[in-house]
C-alpha positions as CSV (number, residue, x, y, z in Angstrom):
1,X,1.3,-18.2,15.5
2,X,-0.5,-19.5,12.4
3,X,-1.9,-18.4,9.5
4,X,-5.6,-19.3,10.4
5,X,-5.2,-17.8,14.3
6,X,-3.4,-13.9,12.8
7,X,-6.0,-13.9,10.3
8,X,-9.4,-13.9,13.3
9,X,-6.8,-11.8,15.6
10,X,-6.5,-9.1,12.3
11,X,-10.1,-9.6,12.3
12,X,-10.8,-9.5,15.8
13,X,-8.2,-5.9,16.0
14,X,-10.3,-4.4,13.2
15,X,-13.6,-4.8,15.2
16,X,-12.1,-3.6,18.4
17,X,-10.5,-0.4,16.4
18,X,-14.6,0.5,15.6
19,X,-16.0,-0.6,18.7
20,X,-17.2,1.6,21.7
21,X,-14.2,1.0,24.0
22,X,-11.1,2.0,21.9
23,X,-10.6,5.8,20.9
24,X,-8.2,5.7,18.0
25,X,-9.7,5.6,14.7
26,X,-11.3,8.9,13.2
27,X,-12.7,8.3,10.2
28,X,-10.1,6.7,8.1
29,X,-7.4,7.8,9.9
30,X,-5.1,7.0,13.1
31,X,-2.3,9.2,14.6
32,X,0.8,8.0,13.2
33,X,1.8,7.7,17.0
34,X,-0.5,5.0,17.4
35,X,1.2,3.0,14.7
36,X,4.9,3.5,16.5
37,X,3.5,2.6,19.8
38,X,1.7,-0.3,19.1
39,X,4.7,-1.3,17.5
40,X,7.2,-0.6,20.9
41,X,4.6,-1.9,22.5
42,X,6.0,-5.7,21.9
43,X,9.5,-4.5,22.6
44,X,8.6,-3.1,26.0
45,X,7.3,-6.2,26.5
46,X,10.4,-8.5,26.0
47,X,12.7,-5.9,27.6
48,X,10.3,-5.5,30.4
49,X,8.0,-8.2,31.3
50,X,4.1,-7.9,31.2
51,X,3.3,-6.3,34.0
52,X,6.1,-3.5,33.5
53,X,4.8,-3.0,30.1
54,X,1.3,-2.7,30.7
55,X,2.1,-0.1,33.9
56,X,4.2,1.9,31.0
57,X,1.5,2.0,29.0
58,X,-1.6,2.7,30.9
59,X,0.2,6.3,31.5
60,X,-1.2,8.9,28.5
61,X,1.9,11.2,27.1
62,X,1.6,14.1,25.1
63,X,2.2,12.3,22.1
64,X,-0.2,9.3,22.0
65,X,-3.2,8.1,24.5
66,X,-1.2,4.7,25.1
67,X,-3.8,3.2,26.7
68,X,-5.9,3.3,23.9
69,X,-3.6,0.5,22.6
70,X,-4.4,-1.8,25.8
71,X,-7.8,-0.9,25.2
72,X,-7.9,-2.3,21.6
73,X,-5.8,-5.5,23.0
74,X,-8.4,-6.0,25.9
75,X,-11.4,-6.0,23.4
76,X,-9.3,-8.3,21.0
77,X,-9.3,-10.9,23.8
78,X,-13.1,-10.6,24.9
79,X,-13.0,-7.5,27.5
80,X,-15.8,-5.5,26.2
81,X,-16.2,-2.7,28.8
82,X,-14.5,1.4,29.3
83,X,-11.2,1.4,30.3
84,X,-10.9,-2.4,28.8
85,X,-6.7,-2.3,29.8
86,X,-7.1,-1.2,32.8
87,X,-9.4,-4.3,33.5
88,X,-6.7,-6.7,32.1
89,X,-3.7,-5.0,33.9
90,X,-5.9,-6.0,37.0
91,X,-6.5,-9.8,35.8
92,X,-2.8,-9.9,34.9
93,X,-1.4,-8.5,38.0
94,X,-3.6,-11.6,40.1
95,X,-2.5,-14.1,38.1
96,X,0.2,-16.7,38.3
97,X,3.2,-17.5,36.7
98,X,1.7,-20.3,34.4
99,X,-1.1,-18.2,33.4
100,X,0.9,-15.4,33.2
101,X,3.2,-16.8,30.4
102,X,-0.6,-17.6,28.8
103,X,-1.7,-14.1,28.7
104,X,2.0,-12.9,27.6
105,X,1.5,-15.1,24.4
106,X,-2.0,-14.3,23.8
107,X,-1.2,-10.2,24.6
108,X,1.7,-10.2,22.0
109,X,-0.4,-12.2,19.1
110,X,-3.2,-9.6,19.9
111,X,-0.5,-6.4,19.3
112,X,0.7,-8.4,16.3
113,X,-2.7,-8.2,14.7
114,X,-2.9,-4.6,15.6
115,X,-0.2,-3.4,14.4
116,X,-0.9,-5.0,11.0
117,X,-4.5,-3.9,11.3
118,X,-3.4,0.1,12.5
119,X,-1.2,0.1,8.8
120,X,-3.8,0.0,6.4
121,X,-5.4,3.3,7.5
122,X,-4.5,6.5,6.8
123,X,-1.6,8.0,9.3
124,X,-1.1,11.5,10.3
């Protein structure tokens, strides 16, 4: 990912966190669990694949509302609706291997930018 693309995605990540479709930001704080889970998302994709990673992250846990990470990524990719992450997952399930590769690249780039932006907030 080049610097211009990263800068663009960082702006999109900031807007996604402040959107009505993502519930991660509380004033100027974000739960620390979002930091760790967002950082782990890329590793999960690398180890398990894109579709299994989405299936894992669609499940909310006690420590982290992981679907919100997927919602933020989906909003960054232009899906502006409730449960945007689920909508993106449905698109990923339907696509062929060429399109899946494009999705994987775009989603990983978004997750990196999201991780960078999350770390600019106070983590609690």
